[in-house]
N, C-alpha and C positions, 0 to 999 in steps of 0.2 A: 570888691573883696569877696562878695558872695560869687562873683563871676569866677575869680580864681579857684575858690573851693569846689565849685562845680567841675571845673576842668580837671582839677587834681583828682577828684573823684571818679571822674569819667576815665582818666588815665589809668587810675589803680584798678577800676573794673575791668578795663582792657587788658592791663597786666596780668590780672588774675585769670582772665579767660584764655589768654595765650599760654600762661603757665600750666592750666589745666589741660589744655589741649596737648601741650608737650608731654605732660606727665601721662596722659592716656596713650599717647603714641609710644613712649618708652615701655609702658606696661604690655602694649600689643606686641612690641619687638622682642620683649622678654619672653612672653608666652610663646611666640613663634619659634624662639631660639630653642626653648625647652622641648617643644613638638618635634623641631628638626632633630634635636639630639636623640630624643627617644626613638624616632625613626631610623637614625643612623645606627643607634646602640642595638635595635631590633634586627637590622640587617645582618650584621656578622652571625647571629644566632641562627638565622634563617641559612645562611650559607654554610655554618658549621654542620647543619643537618644534611647537607647535600652529599659530602663525601661518606658519612655514615650510611645513607640510602644506597649509594653505589656499591659500598662494600657488601652490603647485604644482597644486593642484586648479583654481584659477582660470586658470592658464596653460594647463592642458590643455583647459578648456572654451573658452578663446579660440581654440585651435589649429583650423585647417580640418579638417573631417571628411574621412575618406577617400573618394574619389570627386570631390571639389570640384576644379573647373577653371577656369583663367583665361580659358577661351574663353568668348564671350558666348553667351547662351541662343539657341537655335535660333529663328529668326524664323518666324513663322507663314508656311505657304506662300502664294503667291500666289493671289487669289481666294477666301480663307478669311476674308472680313471687310474687305478693302480696298475703300474707296468706289469704286464704279463699275468695280471689276474683273470681267472675263468671260473669264478665261483658259481657253482650250480650248472655249469657247462660240462659237455663230454670232453674228456682228456683226447689230446692229440699225443702221438708218440713223442713229439718235441717238447711236451709240457712235462715229460718224465725224466728220471734219472733211472738207468738201466744197469742191471748186472746179471750174471749167470755163474752157476757152478755145476760140475758134474756130481751126479748121485749114482749110487749103486743099486738101489732098490729097483724092483720091476725089470731086472735085466739090464738096468742102466738107462739113465735119462738125463735131460739137461733141465735144471731148475732155474726159471726166469723170475727175476725179481724186479718190480717197479715201484718207484714212490715219487710223489709230486716234487718238483723242483721248489726251490725256496720262493715263499710268496704266492704259490699257486694251490688253489684248491679246486679239483674237478672230479668228475664222475666217469669211472669205467662202467660202461654199459652191461646189461645182462646179456652178454653175447661172447661168443667163442672168440679168443684172440686170433688174429691173423697172422700166421706164421708160415713164411715161405722160404724155400731153399733154392740155390742156384740161379743160373742165368735164365733157366726156363720157368721159373717162378712156381715150382712144385709146391703145393700148399698142404699143410697139416690137416687131417681130418678130426672130428670130435672122438674123445675117448668116453666122455659121459653121455648119457642118453637125453638129458635135458640141459638147458642153459642154467647158469647160476644166477645169483642176485647181484644188482648192480653194486658197486663199492665206491664209495666217496674217498678220494686220496687228498690228504692234507699233510701238514708237517707230523712226521712220526708214523704214518700209516703206510705199510707194505702190502702190495698185492702179488701173489705167487701164481704161476702157472707151470705145469710140468710138460716137457716135450720129449716124446720118444721119436728119435729120427728114422728108426728102422724097426718095423713090426714083422717082418718076414723072416723065415728060416732059411732063406736061400742065400747064396754067396753073391748075389748081384746088388746093384746100388751105385749111387754117385759118391765119390769122396769129396767132402767139402770141408771148409773151415770156418763158415759163419752161417748165421741164420738172419732172416729179415723179419722184423716185427712192426706191426700197425694196429691201430685201434679201429678194426672194421675195414672194409675194402675200399672205403672213400677217404681214408686218412691221407692227407696230401703229403705228409711228411714222415714216411716210415724210417726206421733205423736199422742198421746193420750191426750185428754184434759178433764179434770173434768167439769161437767156442772150442777151438782146436779142431783137430782132423776127426771127423765124423763120416760115417756111412749112412746114406739117406736112401730108403726104400719104404714107400708108403707110410709116412710119418703121421703121427697123432699128437693132439695137444689137449690138455685139461681146460675147463673154466678157469677164470680168475677166482681165487680164494684168498682169504686173510690169514690162513695158517698154511706153513709149508707141508705138513703131513696130509692136508687134504688135496694136494697137487701131485701126488703121485700117480702117474699115468698107467695104472694097472689095465691090462688088456681084458 
């Protein structure tokens, strides 16, 4: 009888030990599940922060860099590639628009007018205009004792020179209907201007002037 009690007690003790072990295992599994769930719940939070960080980086990349300005980029200076531009350079005859008219002062003379073509700024040097007549290239001499000042031609500026084709009192001379003008003897592109029929004999020309009244070729 006591032997049966002892076996029963031993079985109960073993059952208690097994039950305790199972209970501890269940608790551990439950704790592990909580930790795993916590880890899983924290993972979306970290993932949710990623797009926000990317948006901030994109916004930063779209922002203007320091030193950016709303002002337009500096334009290239005049004469650095503009077609036909000759800023600061000596004019050539083909850089200018020419016209003439007959005047009655000083016994009659031809007023020559020159202005820069559109988009061109150039300088008429302080030198006598080169004026020639006929196929033999007869050149006009100076009226004034000294050369004038250089003149910068640009939009709206006109230069004037007066040409007297005949300064003699004789009946001689050549009958012509045009004059040839150049800016100095080395101008590669002189122009020929129709002036009507004129008699040429020892012609003279003034310097360039900015007012037509100063370009009257008084002897």
